C-alpha positions in Angstrom: 6.0 7.1 -9.9 7.0 5.8 -6.7 5.8 3.1 -4.6 6.0 3.2 -1.0 3.6 1.7 2.2 2.9 3.2 5.2 2.2 1.1 8.3 1.7 1.5 12.6 3.3 -1.2 14.1 6.9 -2.8 13.1 7.6 -5.6 11.8 10.0 -8.0 13.6 13.7 -8.0 11.8 13.8 -11.9 11.4 10.1 -13.0 10.7 8.1 -14.8 7.8 6.3 -11.8 7.2 9.0 -9.5 6.6 10.6 -11.9 4.4 7.5 -12.1 1.8 6.9 -8.6 2.5 10.5 -8.2 0.8 10.4 -10.7 -1.2 7.0 -9.1 -3.4 8.7 -6.0 -2.7 11.6 -7.0 -4.1 9.8 -8.4 -8.2 8.2 -4.8 -7.3 10.8 -2.9 -7.7 12.5 -5.1 -10.7 9.9 -4.9 -13.1 8.0 -2.1 -11.7 11.1 0.4 -13.0 10.1 -0.6 -16.9 6.9 0.5 -16.8 7.5 3.7 -14.0 6.4 2.5 -10.8 9.4 2.6 -8.1 10.7 2.9 -5.0 8.0 0.6 -3.1 9.8 0.9 -0.1 8.1 0.1 3.5 8.1 3.3 6.2 7.2 2.4 9.4 6.1 3.8 12.6 5.8 2.9 16.3 1.6 2.4 17.9 -0.1 5.8 18.8 -2.4 7.3 21.6 -5.0 6.9 18.8 -6.0 6.5 15.4 -6.5 10.4 15.0 -3.0 10.5 16.5 -1.7 7.5 14.3 -3.6 9.6 10.8 -1.8 12.4 11.7 1.7 10.3 11.5 0.6 8.6 8.4 0.0 11.6 6.6 2.7 13.6 7.7 4.5 11.5 5.6 2.6 11.1 2.9 5.8 13.2 -0.1 3.6 16.5 -1.7 1.7 15.6 -4.7 1.2 12.4 -4.1 -2.2 10.6 -4.3 -2.9 8.4 -1.2 -5.0 4.9 -0.6 -6.3 3.7 2.5 -6.7 0.0 4.0 -9.8 0.1 5.7 -11.9 -2.5 6.5 -14.8 -0.5 5.1 -13.6 0.0 1.8 -14.0 -0.4 -1.5 -13.6 -4.4 -3.0 -11.5 -3.7 -6.3 -9.9 -6.2 -8.8 -6.7 -7.2 -9.3 -6.7 -5.5 -12.2 -8.7 -2.6 -11.5 -6.2 -1.3 -8.9 -3.9 -2.4 -11.5 -5.1 0.0 -13.9 -5.9 2.8 -10.6 -2.5 3.5 -10.5 -1.6 3.3 -14.1 -3.7 5.8 -14.9 -1.9 7.7 -11.9 1.5 6.9 -13.3 0.6 8.3 -16.6 -1.1 11.2 -15.5 2.1 12.6 -13.5 1.5 11.9 -10.0 5.0 12.2 -8.1 3.1 8.9 -5.8 1.2 7.0 -4.4 1.2 5.8 -0.6 -0.5 3.2 1.0 -1.3 3.6 4.2 -1.5 1.0 7.2 -3.3 2.1 10.1 -2.3 0.5 13.9 -5.0 -1.3 15.9 -8.1 0.3 16.1 -8.3 1.3 12.5 -7.7 5.0 10.7 -8.4 8.4 12.2 -10.7 10.1 10.6 -8.7 12.5 8.7 -7.3 9.6 6.7 -9.9 8.8 5.7 -11.4 12.2 4.4 -8.3 12.5 2.5 -7.3 9.0 1.2 -8.3 9.1 -3.0 -8.8 5.6 -2.5 -10.0 3.5 0.3 -9.9 0.2 -0.5 -10.5 -2.7 1.6 -8.9 -6.4 2.1 -12.1 -7.7 2.5 -14.4 -7.0 5.5 -13.0 -9.3 7.9 -10.4 -8.0 10.7 -7.4 -8.3 9.5 -3.1 -8.3 11.4 -1.5 -5.0 10.3 1.5 -7.9 9.9 -0.3 -9.9 7.3 -1.8 -6.6 5.9 1.3 -5.1 4.7 2.0 -8.9 2.8 -1.0 -9.0 1.7 -0.5 -5.1 0.3 3.0 -6.0 -0.7 1.7 -9.1 -3.1 -0.9 -6.7 -5.0 2.1 -4.0 -5.5 3.6 -7.0 -7.6 0.6 -8.7 -8.9 0.0 -5.2 -10.7 3.4 -4.9 -11.9 3.4 -8.2 -13.5 -0.2 -7.7 -14.4 0.6 -4.1 -16.1 3.8 -6.3 -17.9 1.5 -8.5 -19.3 3.9 -11.4 -16.7 2.3 -14.7 -16.5 2.5 -14.0 -12.4 -1.1 -13.3 -12.6 -3.6 -15.3 -14.4 -7.3 -14.2 -14.5 
């Protein structure tokens, strides 16, 4: 199953946030292949004129048959283990891809939330997209380590 992060907003080419995202996704790629998780890529889009326009941009890039995870402060708070098991369940069901959607400064448009398979929150606080992208990349890597039994995740 391919995993991608679709994000409104672009990280600077040389930034600590980009380095962090790249580091976690490189690790996820290396460990994920053995368990049927692949790609781990980031696709960035410029800011739109409205959350609705941004939602359309993000949704247009989601591959056919993919599951959609929308990161939103009003979403569910779940454990890393539950997140890992959700990805594993979708993989085992034959889902071809999972897209993690990160909205712009005004959040997600209604269409993104309506079409989500999972609305996920990293807490009630609002986070800048640069940090959310790094947090999402880290949780994807953590999911790989949980599913492979790697000691990175210590419950």
